[in-house]
N, C-alpha and C positions, 0 to 999 in steps of 0.2 A: 407574443409567443413567437419562438425559432422550432423553423421545423431544417430537421436535417434529415436528407434523403438517403438511405443507401444506393453504392454506387459499384463496391465490388462484395463479395460473398463467396471467400476461401475453405475447404474444406479439408479437414484433416483426412490422412487412412481411414481413420476406422471415424463411428460416427459416437463410442463410447468414450473419447478421450475429450478428458476436461480441460479447457482451456482454461489455467488457474492467472495465468498474470502475463500482464501486457507494456511493455515502455519502452520508449524512444532513443536513439539510442544515434544522432548524428541524421543519417539521410538511411536510417534504418527501423523498421521495427519488427520488435525483436518479443517472443509469445515461446510463455513456460506453461510446458502441458504435463498430465497425469503418463504421458508415456516418456515421460521422464529424457524429454529432449526441449532443449531452446532452437527455435527453429526462426531465423534471420529474410523478411520481407522484403521488397519494396514498397516503400508506404504509399505510391502511388494505383500501384498497378495490384497490390498485394499477389505476388508472383515470388514464389519462397525460393531462391536461389544456395543458403544453407541452411545447414542442419549440423547440430553438436547430438553424441549422443549418446546415451549413460553418464548424463549429468551428477546424478546423483542415484542411489537406493531407490530413492522417491524424493522431490521436489519437493521443498515445500515454503520457499519464497523467495522472490527476484527483483533485481534493484538496477535501476539504471546509473553508470558511474561515466557523466561525461561522453561524449561523442563517440567515445571505442572499449567503452570497457561494461562488461555486466558481474552484477555481483551474486549469485545464489547461496541459496544455503536447504540442508541436508537431513534426513534420519540416520542416518550415519552420523553425526557431528560436525560435519565440516558447512567451515564456508568457503565458497570456489569464484576467484577474479580470472573471466573468459574474456581476453580479445577478439574482435570482432572481427580482424582484418585479418589473423591467421586462426582463429578458431582454436588456438592451445589458449592450457593455462598457462595465466602472468601470476598470480597468488595464491596461495592455500592457505586455510587456519583452523588449527583441528580444538575441539573444544572437549574436558577432562569427562574422563569415563566415555566419551562416544555418546554424550547428552545429544539426543535427536535436538535440531537446531529448526523454530518455528518460523522466527522473523529475523531481519538484520535492519538493519541502518548504516549510514554514512555518512558525517560530517561536511561542512561545506568546504571543509580547509583542505576535503580528502586527506588527514592521518591517525583516522580513528573508524574503527569499525565495530559498531553492535549489535551483539545476536543474546536472543531469548531463548530458552531450552526449554523442550517441555517436561514434565511433573517425572522424575527418578527415584523411585527409594522416596527419599523423604524430600530430598532438593529439589528446584529450580534455577538457572542460575541466570544470570546477565551475564555475559563475555566484552569484556571490551579488550582488541589489541589495538597493537602501532600498527597501521598499515604496512609506512614506509622498510619497518624493520621487521615484519613478516613477521612479530612475537608477542605472548599474551601478557597486558600488561597487567590487568588486575580480574578480577571480577564480584559480583555483588551476588549475595546466595542466602540473604535472613527476610529480603521484601514480600514476598510471594511466595506464597503457599501451593502455587498449583503453577498446570502452565501459563508458561508469558505467550500473549497471543501475537502481539502488536509492540514495535520499540522504534522511541524516532526520533534523531537528535532536533532539534530546534534551529530551523532556517537562521536565524535572527542573533542569538545567543548561543553558537555553537557549541559550548561546554555543557549546556545543558539538555538532558534524555530526557524521554518522556517512555513509560515503559505501562502497560496494562496485559492484564492476565482471567484466567479462566476463575481468580479467588472475585476475582470486580474491583479489584484493587487499582488505581491508576498513580505510580509514582512519578514524583519529577526529582532527579538525580544533576548532581553537579561531578560533570565527570574530574574535573583538577583535582577533585577528594578521589583516593585510592580507598579509602578509610571508608566502609562503606556509612557506617552511625556516620560521619562527617559529610560524608558525599548528600545523604536523601534529607531535601527540601522542602518538599510536603510528599504524604500522601492522599490522594479521596477517595472514598467508599463507592461505587455506585451501586454495589450491591445486587448485581447481573454480569455476569458473561463477558469481558469487553471484546469484541470484534475490532473499534477503531478508537489509539489513543492519541492524538497531536496536540503541539500547538497552535495556534489559535490566536496570532497576532504578541505582545510580546508580553501581557499580563494573562492568556486566557488557553485552558485547556477543555479540550471537547472531546466526549466520551461514548460512542457508537455502542452500543451493545449488541450481542445476540439474539434478544430478545425486541431487537429491533426498538428503541429509544434512545433517546441523544441528551444530553445531558451536556453543560459548560459549564463551568468552573474556574471562574475568576482570583487569581492568585497576585500577590503584590509585586514587585521588580524588586527581590529582593536580593541582597550582595551575601556571600561569607566571608567578605571583610568586615560586614558590623555587625557581629551580634547579637546587637541591641533591637535588629532589625525584627518587626512583626509579621506572620504572614493572616492577612484576611481574607478569609474565602470565605463564597457563597457559589448555591448553588445549584442550577436552577435546570428544571427538565422539561421537554419538548416532551416529552410521552413516546409514546406510539405513534411514528412517523407514518406504518402501515393505514391509520385510521387519518391522520391528518392532511396525507399525500395523497390519500384513495391509489395507496399500491398494494401491493404483494410481497415482499420484502426490498433491504435496502442491500445493492450491490456492493456500494463505499464513500466515500468521502475527497472529495478534490479542494483543495485548497485552493485561495487566487493570494498567493504573497504580497504582488501590491497591493490589493485593496483589502485586507485584514478578512476577507471572509473567504465562505466555501459554498460548493456545492453538494447538496446534498445526490447521490444517481437513486435514484428508485425502479423498482421494475413487476412488469404485473406478467401475470401467468397467459396474456394473450399479443404477447411480445413488446409491448409499447414498453419505451425505456422515456424518463423523463427527469432531466436536474433546473433542481430547483436554490436559487440562492439562499445562503441563509450565511448572516449579519449576527456584530458580536452581541447587539443587541437582544440576540434571539428572536428578530421577525424573519421567515422567509418568506421570499417574493414568491408568492404565485400566481401573480397575474401575467409572469413574464417567467415564463420555463423554457428551460431546452428541451424539444421534444425529437425521437426520433424511436424507428422502427428497431428492435433484436433483431432476437433468433425465435419463429413460430415451434411451438411447442418445448422450447429449450428453455433453463435457467441462463440469463449472462451473468456470469463469476467473473467478470473482469472488461477493467473500460478504461481508456485513455485519450486524453484530445492533444489530437495536434495543433495547437495555434496557428501554427508556418501554413500549414496545409489547410487552415479548415478544417479538419475535418476529426471525428469523431471514431476508434474503433473501439470494439469487441469483441469478448471472447464468448465461448456456450457452453456449454456442457453435453452439446452433441458434435463436438469435433467442428463446430465452426468458428471465423473469424470475420466482421462487418465491419466494410468502411462507411461512415454515413459521411456524407459535405452537407454543405447549408448554400442551396443553390436557389437561382429562382426561375417560377415556371418559364421562361425560356431556354433555362442551360440546362434544362433536366434532362438526362440521358435515358439509355434502360439500365437495369441493373446488368452486373456480369457478371457470372456465376464463374468458379476456377474451382478444379479438382485433381489436389496431389495423388502425385504417386504413392506407394505405401515404396 
């Protein structure tokens, strides 16, 4: 068991602010919240020193791009790139029909950005842009029939893209093809609305549902260059994680790319948070969890691990950001609280 202890707690100006997303960009911790701001924090002291206001009408997703760029998307149908050094926009991409964009992802080469839309009328679209030219490459419009809730490029084979939706579908695309029928590699039906869909190693895809169930799908490493390749898929469900891991909700899944494993991040109503390593053979290491204190009387909405500083940052529904560090008993200082000015 690895126990992390809170060393800093920072507060937003209002308790009603939800901290939706956290990320690390160089020496900066970045948070995106329901007040539609991006806040830049000192990673070690949790003191805020920059705020970007009115990022979107309603910010819906945030990802970090390298040491100095932040990707965001919003309800008004735009993806924006922010420079942490100047706090200015360095790029902007617009969806057709101003479709609300719920999720974004960037390939490892930083040449392509993907965003999934909410259902508008009868359409839910997956847009792909050329990041260098800041122009739309193409869109996939037929693969989901409800909100696209998550989209992720494969970190190993960056032409592969995974999407999950409220329709319960998890799709894998080959983005070297603009024609949707050619691009679609396989489809899995989770039968529950998808919270998180992602690649786990070269041949597996995981699906976390909004019902807190986790499933793992096995796919062959097929190539579009060989039309005779077959997809052999298997479906393994771990069931409801709340009963298996003695928690009340699942915050997120954090990938360990070097080990091809993942950490299931769980929260409880008493404020406790546990991270459990999940392996490709579907075993979960319950004997050596990472444990930390979350936020009293509030749900934890976001979590990020700073490997360099050995700190786990968490964001809550009551406007708090916590920093938890692994320390021996002799090293433990008292927790410092920081209050932001409005």
